[in-house]
C-alpha positions as CSV (number, residue, x, y, z in Angstrom):
1,M,127.7,88.2,97.0
2,V,128.1,86.9,100.5
3,A,127.4,83.5,101.9
4,V,125.0,83.2,104.9
5,Q,125.3,80.2,107.2
6,I,122.8,79.3,109.9
7,R,124.0,77.0,112.7
8,D,122.1,74.8,115.0
9,V,119.0,74.4,112.8
10,P,116.8,71.6,114.3
11,D,116.4,68.6,112.0
12,G,112.7,69.0,112.0
13,V,112.9,72.6,110.8
14,R,115.3,71.7,108.1
15,D,113.1,68.8,107.0
16,A,110.0,70.9,106.9
17,L,111.7,73.6,104.8
18,A,113.2,71.1,102.5
19,K,109.7,69.6,102.0
20,V,108.2,73.0,101.2
21,A,111.1,73.7,98.7
22,A,110.6,70.3,97.0
23,G,106.9,70.9,96.7
24,R,107.7,74.1,94.9
25,G,110.2,72.5,92.7
26,Q,113.1,74.3,94.3
27,S,116.3,73.4,96.0
28,L,116.4,74.2,99.7
29,Q,119.0,76.9,99.0
30,S,116.9,78.6,96.3
31,Y,113.8,78.5,98.5
32,L,115.7,80.0,101.5
33,L,117.2,82.7,99.3
34,E,113.7,83.6,98.1
35,L,112.5,83.8,101.7
36,L,115.4,86.0,102.7
37,T,114.9,88.3,99.7
38,R,111.2,88.7,100.4
39,E,111.9,89.5,104.1
40,A,114.4,92.1,103.1
41,E,111.9,93.7,100.7
42,R,109.2,93.7,103.3
43,S,111.5,95.5,105.8
44,R,112.2,98.2,103.2
45,N,108.5,98.5,102.6
46,L,107.9,98.9,106.3
47,E,110.5,101.7,106.5
48,V,108.6,103.6,103.7
49,L,105.2,103.0,105.4
50,Q,106.5,104.3,108.7
51,Q,107.5,107.6,107.1
52,C,103.9,108.0,105.8
53,P,101.8,110.3,108.0
54,V,98.8,108.0,107.6
55,V,100.6,105.2,109.3
56,S,102.1,107.2,112.2
57,D,99.0,109.4,112.6
58,P,95.8,107.7,113.9
59,V,93.7,109.8,111.4
60,W,91.4,106.8,110.8
61,A,90.2,106.6,114.4
62,D,87.6,109.3,114.4
63,A,87.2,110.3,110.8
64,D,85.1,109.1,107.9
65,V,87.4,106.8,106.0
66,V,86.2,107.7,102.5
67,T,86.4,111.5,103.2
68,T,89.9,111.1,104.7
69,L,91.0,109.0,101.8
70,H,89.9,111.7,99.3
71,E,91.6,114.4,101.3
72,L,94.8,112.5,101.5
73,R,94.7,111.8,97.7
74,R,94.1,115.4,97.0
75,E,97.1,116.4,99.2
76,R,99.2,113.8,97.5
77,D,98.2,115.1,94.0
78,E,99.0,118.6,95.0
79,V,102.5,117.6,96.1
80,L,103.0,115.6,92.9
81,M,101.9,118.6,90.8
82,E,104.3,120.9,92.7
83,R,107.2,118.5,91.9
84,L,106.3,118.6,88.2
85,E,106.4,122.4,88.0
């Protein structure tokens, strides 16, 4: 594992974060590690979502949402079934 150091953190920011950590029963270090871990997971999720045609294609703009959802699920199921064959 690596160590991460953040310089020039204002006292007020550090105090606010320490207060939140204490309220959660955590050390400041464990709270910050949790925040960094969550942010890294979210960035990976965003990468996956950006590859999804629903996110990049404004299919929701003019279509009936329920109908579109059923069509997309059907297409997904077809792809999954092809992979199983």
